[in-house]
FIRO-357990 format. One line per field, with one value per residue (C-alpha): residue number from 1; residue in one letter; chain; x, y, z. Coordinates in steps of 0.1 Angstrom, whole numbers, plus 5000, padded with zeros to 4 digits. Each point is the difference from the previous one (the first is absolute). Last residue first. Layout:
BEGIN
titi NUM, ...
zapa A, ...
bafi A, ...
px X, ...
py Y, ...
pz Z, ...
! end
This chain:
BEGIN
titi 458, 457, 456, 455, 454, 453, 452, 451, 450, 449, 448, 447, 446, 445, 444, 443, 442, 441, 440, 439, 438, 437, 436, 435, 434, 433, 432, 431, 430, 429, 428, 427, 426, 425, 424, 423, 422, 421, 420, 419, 418, 417, 416, 415, 414, 413, 412, 411, 410, 409, 408, 407, 406, 405, 404, 403, 402, 401, 400, 399, 398, 397, 396, 395, 394, 393, 392, 391, 390, 389, 388, 387, 386, 385, 384, 383, 382, 381, 380, 379, 378, 377, 376, 375, 374, 373, 372, 371, 370, 369, 368, 367, 366, 365, 364, 363, 362, 361, 360, 359, 358, 357, 356, 355, 354, 353, 352, 351, 350, 349, 348, 347, 346, 345, 344, 343, 342, 341, 340, 339, 338, 337, 336, 335, 334, 333, 332, 331, 330, 329, 328, 327, 326, 325, 324, 323, 322, 321, 320, 319, 318, 317, 316, 315, 314, 313, 312, 311, 310, 309, 308, 307, 306, 305, 304, 303, 302, 301, 300, 299, 298, 297, 296, 295, 294, 293, 292, 291, 290, 289, 288, 287, 286, 285, 284, 283, 282, 281, 280, 279, 278, 277, 276, 275, 274, 273, 272, 271, 270, 269, 268, 267, 266, 265, 264, 263, 262, 261, 260, 259, 258, 257, 256, 255, 254, 253, 252, 251, 250, 249, 248, 247, 246, 245, 244, 243, 242, 241, 240, 239, 238, 237, 236, 235, 234, 233, 232, 231, 230, 229, 228, 227, 226, 225, 224, 223, 222, 221, 220, 219, 218, 217, 216, 215, 214, 213, 212, 211, 210, 209, 208, 207, 206, 205, 204, 203, 202, 201, 200, 199, 198, 197, 196, 195, 194, 193, 192, 191, 190, 189, 188, 187, 186, 185, 184, 183, 182, 181, 180, 179, 178, 177, 176, 175, 174, 173, 172, 171, 170, 169, 168, 167, 166, 165, 164, 163, 162, 161, 160, 159, 158, 157, 156, 155, 154, 153, 152, 151, 150, 149, 148, 147, 146, 145, 144, 143, 142, 141, 140, 139, 138, 137, 136, 135, 134, 133, 132, 131, 130, 129, 128, 127, 126, 125, 124, 123, 122, 121, 120, 119, 118, 117, 116, 115, 114, 113, 112, 111, 110, 109, 108, 107, 106, 105, 104, 103, 102, 101, 100, 99, 98, 97, 96, 95, 94, 93, 92, 91, 90, 89, 88, 87, 86, 85, 84, 83, 82, 81, 80, 79, 78, 77, 76, 75, 74, 73, 72, 71, 70, 69, 68, 67, 66, 65, 64, 63, 62, 61, 60, 59, 58, 57, 56, 55, 54, 53, 52, 51, 50, 49, 48, 47, 46, 45, 44, 43, 42, 41, 40, 39, 38, 37, 36, 35, 34, 33, 32, 31, 30, 29, 28, 27, 26, 25, 24, 23, 22, 21, 20, 19, 18, 17, 16, 15, 14, 13, 12, 11, 10, 9, 8, 7, 6, 5, 4, 3, 2, 1
zapa K, N, I, S, K, D, V, Q, M, M, I, A, C, E, M, R, K, K, F, L, R, C, G, Y, E, Y, V, G, T, V, S, G, S, A, H, Y, A, N, A, A, C, G, G, S, C, Y, L, K, A, W, C, D, R, C, E, E, R, A, Y, A, N, C, L, K, F, E, N, Q, V, E, K, N, T, V, G, D, W, I, N, G, L, S, Y, K, E, D, G, V, F, Q, H, C, P, F, L, E, G, W, P, T, V, A, M, Y, E, T, G, S, G, C, G, S, I, R, K, Y, I, C, P, G, G, K, L, D, I, M, Y, H, Y, F, T, F, G, R, G, E, K, E, R, K, L, M, E, K, A, L, I, E, Y, Q, E, F, L, I, P, L, D, E, E, T, L, A, Y, P, D, D, P, K, C, V, V, P, E, M, S, L, E, T, F, G, L, D, A, M, H, F, I, D, N, T, F, D, V, N, N, H, T, F, T, G, R, M, Y, Y, N, Q, N, G, R, K, E, A, F, H, Q, F, K, P, V, I, I, D, Y, S, G, K, G, G, V, T, K, R, L, H, D, H, I, E, K, R, G, D, L, S, L, V, V, N, H, M, E, K, N, A, F, E, I, V, D, D, D, L, L, V, G, N, T, T, L, T, F, R, F, K, K, N, N, K, K, E, L, E, R, G, Y, M, V, I, D, K, V, V, Q, W, N, M, L, P, E, G, G, F, F, D, V, E, L, N, T, R, T, G, S, N, E, V, L, F, D, L, A, R, K, G, V, E, L, S, M, L, A, R, E, G, H, Y, K, G, Q, S, A, F, C, Y, E, C, N, L, N, C, T, H, A, V, H, L, C, L, A, K, I, V, T, N, R, N, K, L, D, F, A, K, D, A, Y, V, D, P, A, F, L, K, G, S, E, K, L, S, E, I, D, E, F, L, E, E, I, D, E, P, T, V, D, N, Q, S, K, Y, K, E, L, L, A, R, K, I, T, E, K, D, N, H, E, Y, M, S, V, A, D, F, A, V, E, D, V, S, H, V, S, G, S, F, V, D, L, V, I, N, Y, G, N, L, K, Y, C, H, I, M
bafi A, A, A, A, A, A, A, A, A, A, A, A, A, A, A, A, A, A, A, A, A, A, A, A, A, A, A, A, A, A, A, A, A, A, A, A, A, A, A, A, A, A, A, A, A, A, A, A, A, A, A, A, A, A, A, A, A, A, A, A, A, A, A, A, A, A, A, A, A, A, A, A, A, A, A, A, A, A, A, A, A, A, A, A, A, A, A, A, A, A, A, A, A, A, A, A, A, A, A, A, A, A, A, A, A, A, A, A, A, A, A, A, A, A, A, A, A, A, A, A, A, A, A, A, A, A, A, A, A, A, A, A, A, A, A, A, A, A, A, A, A, A, A, A, A, A, A, A, A, A, A, A, A, A, A, A, A, A, A, A, A, A, A, A, A, A, A, A, A, A, A, A, A, A, A, A, A, A, A, A, A, A, A, A, A, A, A, A, A, A, A, A, A, A, A, A, A, A, A, A, A, A, A, A, A, A, A, A, A, A, A, A, A, A, A, A, A, A, A, A, A, A, A, A, A, A, A, A, A, A, A, A, A, A, A, A, A, A, A, A, A, A, A, A, A, A, A, A, A, A, A, A, A, A, A, A, A, A, A, A, A, A, A, A, A, A, A, A, A, A, A, A, A, A, A, A, A, A, A, A, A, A, A, A, A, A, A, A, A, A, A, A, A, A, A, A, A, A, A, A, A, A, A, A, A, A, A, A, A, A, A, A, A, A, A, A, A, A, A, A, A, A, A, A, A, A, A, A, A, A, A, A, A, A, A, A, A, A, A, A, A, A, A, A, A, A, A, A, A, A, A, A, A, A, A, A, A, A, A, A, A, A, A, A, A, A, A, A, A, A, A, A, A, A, A, A, A, A, A, A, A, A, A, A, A, A, A, A, A, A, A, A, A, A, A, A, A, A, A, A, A, A, A, A, A, A, A, A, A, A, A, A, A, A, A, A, A, A, A, A, A, A, A, A, A, A, A, A, A, A, A, A, A, A, A, A, A, A, A, A, A, A, A, A, A, A, A, A, A, A, A, A, A, A, A, A, A, A
px 9422, 4964, 5004, 5031, 4988, 4967, 5017, 5023, 4970, 4983, 5030, 4999, 4963, 5002, 5030, 4981, 4971, 5023, 5015, 4966, 4991, 5033, 4997, 4967, 5016, 5029, 5017, 5021, 5037, 5009, 4975, 4974, 4974, 4993, 5029, 5024, 4988, 5002, 5036, 5010, 4988, 4990, 5012, 5019, 4971, 5004, 5011, 4971, 4973, 4984, 4993, 4998, 5027, 4996, 4977, 5025, 5026, 5037, 5000, 5000, 5026, 5004, 5019, 5033, 4981, 4997, 5037, 5006, 4978, 5020, 5033, 4996, 5036, 5001, 5030, 5019, 5006, 4970, 4976, 4981, 4969, 4972, 4968, 4990, 5006, 4972, 5012, 5010, 4980, 4985, 5034, 5014, 5017, 5012, 5035, 5009, 5024, 4988, 4980, 4984, 5014, 4977, 5010, 5002, 5018, 4989, 4974, 4980, 5011, 4969, 4991, 5020, 4979, 4997, 5033, 5020, 4980, 5013, 4975, 4985, 5011, 4975, 4968, 5015, 4975, 4995, 4963, 5006, 5023, 4975, 5019, 4984, 4987, 4992, 5006, 4964, 5007, 5016, 4969, 4977, 5022, 5002, 4962, 4994, 5024, 4987, 4963, 5010, 5017, 4969, 4977, 5020, 5000, 4962, 4996, 5023, 4985, 4972, 5027, 5013, 5030, 5010, 4993, 4980, 5026, 4983, 5017, 5035, 5021, 5014, 4990, 4999, 5029, 5000, 5031, 5007, 5028, 4985, 4993, 4986, 4972, 4977, 5019, 4995, 4963, 4998, 5014, 4976, 4971, 5012, 4996, 4962, 5004, 5008, 4990, 5004, 5037, 5024, 5036, 5021, 5035, 5012, 5031, 5033, 5026, 4985, 4981, 5032, 5011, 4996, 4964, 4993, 5014, 4980, 4968, 5008, 5007, 4967, 4982, 5016, 4986, 4966, 4994, 5012, 4966, 5000, 5000, 5030, 5022, 4993, 4972, 5000, 4967, 4972, 5025, 5008, 4964, 4988, 5030, 4996, 5028, 5017, 5034, 5033, 5031, 5024, 5034, 5021, 5037, 5008, 5034, 4999, 4962, 4998, 5027, 4984, 4965, 5010, 5018, 4972, 4974, 4979, 4993, 4963, 5006, 4987, 5032, 5015, 5036, 5020, 5037, 5015, 5035, 5027, 5028, 5036, 5010, 5022, 4984, 4965, 5008, 5007, 4967, 4983, 5016, 4985, 4966, 5002, 5010, 4969, 4977, 5016, 4994, 4963, 4989, 4965, 5001, 4998, 4963, 4990, 5020, 5019, 5032, 5002, 5034, 5007, 5031, 5014, 5033, 4991, 5031, 4991, 4975, 5006, 5030, 4986, 4967, 5016, 5023, 4968, 4984, 5032, 4998, 4964, 5007, 5029, 4979, 4974, 4965, 4973, 4976, 4965, 4992, 4981, 4968, 5017, 5007, 4991, 4965, 4991, 5020, 4969, 4988, 4962, 4993, 5028, 5016, 5026, 5033, 5014, 5023, 5020, 5025, 5029, 4981, 5025, 4984, 5028, 5007, 5022, 5006, 5015, 4983, 5018, 4978, 4969, 4980, 5007, 4994, 4965, 4987, 5018, 4977, 4969, 5016, 4994, 4963, 4989, 4989, 4962, 5006, 5031, 5024, 5004, 4983, 4970, 4997, 4999, 4974, 4978, 5004, 4991, 4969, 4990, 5003, 4977, 4976, 5000, 4994, 4970, 4986, 4996, 4991, 4963, 4997, 4967, 5016, 5025, 4992, 4990, 5030, 5023, 4985, 5001, 5037, 5010, 4984, 5017, 5033, 5001, 4994, 5019, 5031, 4983, 4969, 5014, 5021, 4969, 4979, 5027, 5005, 4963, 4998, 5031, 5035, 5025, 5028, 5025, 5031, 5015, 5014, 4988, 4967, 4986, 4978, 4969, 4983, 4967, 5000, 4971, 5012, 5005, 4994, 5018, 5018, 5028, 5021, 5020
py 5829, 4993, 4998, 4978, 4978, 4995, 4991, 4976, 4983, 4997, 4982, 4975, 4994, 4995, 4977, 4979, 4996, 4989, 4974, 4986, 4995, 4984, 4976, 4987, 4996, 4979, 5002, 4976, 5003, 4977, 4975, 4977, 5028, 5008, 4982, 5012, 5036, 5001, 4987, 5024, 5030, 5030, 5014, 5029, 5008, 5038, 5000, 4977, 5022, 5014, 4966, 4999, 4973, 4983, 4972, 4991, 4994, 5005, 5038, 5006, 4973, 4963, 4991, 4995, 4975, 4976, 5004, 4988, 4970, 4990, 5008, 4972, 4998, 5031, 4997, 4968, 5006, 5021, 4977, 4996, 5019, 4978, 5011, 4965, 4989, 5021, 4999, 5037, 5020, 5025, 5007, 5013, 4988, 4968, 4989, 4969, 5005, 4974, 5024, 5014, 5031, 5025, 5021, 5036, 5015, 4974, 4976, 5028, 5034, 5020, 5012, 5013, 5031, 5019, 4988, 5011, 5033, 5009, 4996, 5032, 5035, 5028, 4979, 4980, 4974, 4983, 4992, 4962, 5001, 5019, 5026, 5016, 5033, 5013, 5037, 5009, 5009, 4965, 4984, 5016, 4991, 4964, 4999, 5011, 4974, 4972, 5007, 4999, 4967, 4987, 5011, 4980, 4970, 5002, 5002, 4969, 4977, 4988, 4987, 4979, 5000, 4965, 4993, 4969, 4986, 4992, 5027, 4987, 5026, 5035, 5020, 5038, 5018, 5025, 5021, 5024, 5021, 5022, 4974, 5016, 4976, 5025, 4995, 4962, 5005, 5025, 4973, 4974, 5023, 5007, 4963, 5001, 4971, 4980, 4964, 5000, 5005, 5027, 4994, 5021, 5014, 5023, 5015, 5011, 5027, 5025, 5001, 5008, 4964, 4996, 5012, 4978, 4969, 5007, 5004, 4968, 4980, 5013, 4989, 4966, 4977, 5016, 4997, 4964, 4982, 4965, 4968, 4983, 5006, 5037, 5018, 5026, 4994, 5011, 5015, 5030, 5008, 4997, 5019, 5029, 5004, 4973, 5002, 4988, 5021, 5009, 5013, 5025, 5009, 4972, 5002, 5022, 5001, 4964, 4990, 5019, 4988, 4964, 4999, 5019, 4974, 4991, 4963, 5003, 5030, 4987, 5010, 5014, 5013, 5023, 5003, 5027, 4989, 5024, 4987, 5010, 4964, 4994, 5025, 4990, 4963, 5004, 5017, 4972, 4974, 5020, 4999, 4962, 4995, 5019, 4981, 4967, 5010, 5007, 4968, 4999, 5038, 4994, 4989, 4981, 5016, 5032, 5019, 5026, 5008, 5031, 5011, 5035, 5002, 4988, 4993, 4965, 4985, 4964, 4993, 5020, 4982, 4966, 5009, 5010, 4967, 4981, 5016, 4990, 4965, 4996, 5016, 4973, 5007, 4984, 4973, 4987, 4978, 5010, 5018, 5033, 4990, 5034, 4992, 4990, 5028, 5018, 5004, 5006, 4978, 5014, 4973, 5019, 4988, 4996, 4978, 5003, 5023, 5020, 5006, 5026, 5025, 5013, 5033, 5017, 4973, 5014, 5002, 4994, 5020, 4983, 5015, 5036, 4992, 4986, 5032, 5024, 4997, 5009, 5029, 5031, 4999, 5034, 5028, 5008, 5028, 5011, 4998, 5038, 4999, 4981, 5025, 5029, 4982, 4995, 5037, 5011, 4978, 5016, 5035, 4988, 4987, 5034, 5018, 4977, 5011, 4984, 5028, 4997, 4967, 4986, 4992, 4978, 4967, 5015, 5023, 4970, 4977, 5027, 5008, 4963, 4994, 5031, 4989, 4966, 4970, 4969, 5015, 5030, 4985, 4994, 5032, 5021, 4984, 5006, 5035, 5008, 4984, 5018, 4985, 4982, 4989, 4972, 4996, 4965, 5006, 4967, 4998, 5035, 5000, 5023, 5005, 5017, 5004, 4999, 4968, 4981, 5006, 4982, 5007, 4977, 5011, 4982
pz 7305, 4990, 4963, 5000, 5028, 4983, 4967, 5018, 5017, 4966, 4986, 5028, 4996, 4963, 5005, 5026, 4976, 4972, 5024, 5010, 4963, 4992, 5029, 4986, 4966, 5010, 4966, 4980, 4994, 5028, 4985, 5016, 5001, 5036, 5017, 4973, 5000, 5038, 4998, 4972, 5020, 4980, 4967, 5013, 5024, 4996, 4963, 4992, 5016, 4969, 4985, 4962, 4994, 5035, 4988, 4973, 5026, 4993, 5001, 5038, 5006, 5006, 4968, 5018, 5022, 4970, 4994, 5036, 4994, 4969, 5017, 5025, 5011, 5022, 5023, 5006, 5038, 5008, 4983, 4968, 4986, 5015, 4983, 4989, 5035, 5016, 5036, 5001, 4974, 5025, 5015, 4967, 4968, 5017, 5010, 5020, 5030, 5024, 5022, 4968, 4982, 4984, 4970, 4989, 4970, 4974, 5015, 5015, 4986, 5011, 4966, 4970, 4991, 5033, 5015, 4970, 4999, 5035, 5028, 5013, 4991, 5000, 5004, 5030, 5011, 5034, 5000, 4999, 5031, 5022, 5022, 5031, 5010, 5035, 4996, 4993, 4964, 4997, 5015, 4975, 4970, 5013, 5005, 4964, 4986, 5022, 4991, 4963, 5005, 5018, 4972, 4975, 5024, 5003, 4962, 4997, 5026, 4976, 4977, 5029, 5023, 5012, 5038, 4994, 4975, 4967, 4981, 5009, 5018, 4998, 5031, 4994, 5017, 5029, 5007, 5028, 5014, 5028, 5028, 5031, 5009, 4983, 4968, 5003, 5006, 4971, 4977, 5013, 4996, 4965, 4993, 4997, 4976, 5032, 4996, 4963, 5006, 5012, 5006, 5023, 5000, 5028, 4984, 5014, 4994, 5024, 5033, 5020, 4998, 5038, 4997, 4970, 5019, 5032, 4980, 4980, 5032, 5015, 4968, 4997, 5027, 5003, 4963, 4996, 5000, 5014, 4980, 5016, 4970, 5007, 4980, 4973, 4983, 5024, 5025, 4977, 4993, 5036, 5013, 4975, 4975, 4979, 5016, 4985, 5007, 4972, 5011, 4981, 4997, 5025, 5018, 5031, 5006, 4991, 5025, 5029, 4991, 4996, 5033, 5017, 4989, 4970, 4999, 4992, 4977, 4967, 4984, 4968, 5003, 4978, 4993, 4979, 4990, 4987, 4977, 4995, 4999, 5031, 5023, 4990, 5003, 5037, 5006, 4981, 5024, 5029, 4984, 4994, 5036, 5012, 4977, 5011, 5037, 4992, 4983, 5015, 4996, 4962, 5002, 4969, 4987, 4991, 5006, 4972, 4984, 4980, 4981, 4995, 4981, 4965, 4979, 4993, 5025, 4991, 5022, 5029, 4999, 4998, 5030, 5019, 4992, 5009, 5035, 5005, 4988, 5025, 5028, 4995, 4988, 5020, 4986, 5002, 4971, 4968, 4991, 5006, 5036, 5015, 5010, 4964, 4984, 4986, 5036, 5000, 5031, 5022, 5021, 5020, 5014, 4965, 4980, 4968, 5018, 4985, 4968, 4988, 4975, 4979, 4983, 4974, 4974, 4968, 4967, 4967, 4977, 4986, 5029, 4988, 4964, 5008, 5015, 4977, 4969, 5021, 5018, 4978, 5004, 4987, 5024, 4998, 5026, 5017, 4970, 4996, 4966, 5015, 5029, 4975, 4980, 5031, 5009, 4965, 5000, 5033, 4984, 4973, 5026, 5018, 4968, 4992, 5034, 5034, 5025, 4992, 5017, 4988, 4967, 5017, 4983, 4967, 4999, 5009, 4973, 4973, 5008, 5001, 4966, 4986, 5014, 4983, 5022, 5011, 5017, 5016, 5016, 5035, 4997, 4993, 5027, 5027, 4987, 5004, 5035, 5014, 5000, 5022, 4977, 5006, 4978, 4998, 4966, 4986, 5018, 5000, 5030, 5000, 5033, 5008, 5038, 5023, 5019, 4968, 4963, 4972, 4968, 4987, 4971, 4973
! end
């Protein structure tokens, strides 16, 4: 399978199953695009007719081009076969170990964000804080079910985890004790809205947190429109100085500014550039996922604008990098030479199998977006996973489980997509969130183009 597209003056050919990327001229682009479904004589006639005004395109040139294409096929860099289809389900049917937990240390929040999927941190239930005892047991559960895996990951999540900060600190210290006893290494991360960010949090996070995610939607008027305090005031002026101080103390690395764009700001690149101009260099901006009738929901009419915005972002990032003021955009991080291992590419994100969310009272869910939906309760940290039927359902969440993904060129980059988004869009974790797929494919085209540009303009 190949994917051919044009962007920013480049003619790009992606070979899906080998991962090879080719930047070619117009004639080669047309030839490769036609190659699988036409005989050589048909292709030759079509190319000679199209380029007849260009005297430098001859039958001999086209024959030489055919030889190049065949050579690339033989070397596995063009029209490579799909050797992964039969392996996708076998991988998940193995005895998987748990490698990561999302600890919901606080089902409460000091902001009242209108689009919050967690219902202002309560997850459609009661407000609650995780006790230290539950937090310790969660780490014990992770160690006990991690097999021979050494590196384990724990994300402190909410609600707003800083509303239970002492417990977060104590859980981390307990984890450091477990490392020595069990030959494990914990990578802790923290997601915060920043309202309670202070020097104590900064000092501890810089010492113990592998990564920190900071929530900011961009421009003041955009951010304050949906991210308000419980008193109804915008939070931009409260958090931005704290975030700037935090990023500086952290050496401008190992953090992410994470925003959400909605129908209110389809020109979201202006929010990204605003954050970059504030001095932040590690950026992410996610499309809102909500009910279609929500006033801020993205619409079909928004799609062409969003596609254009992703292209604007890619071009501006290349420009700024050349000027020495570049920044990272999470969705454009792609490694064409290495990248995720094939296990990750074909088996999915691991929700419900290798990764789980833990509520304040120790209940297990496939991921944070399923918390509160009782039919997706997996069990608890004392008894383990008891709902094997649901877990087996999540074992099928991979790039080959969805009929809609069968002929998709991007499936080895999205790994089958987000099970939660699929569930909320289609009613099934093995369904498809088609709107998100279209945005994802556009992001991948831009990310690959950027790598092509950097390779050519070293």
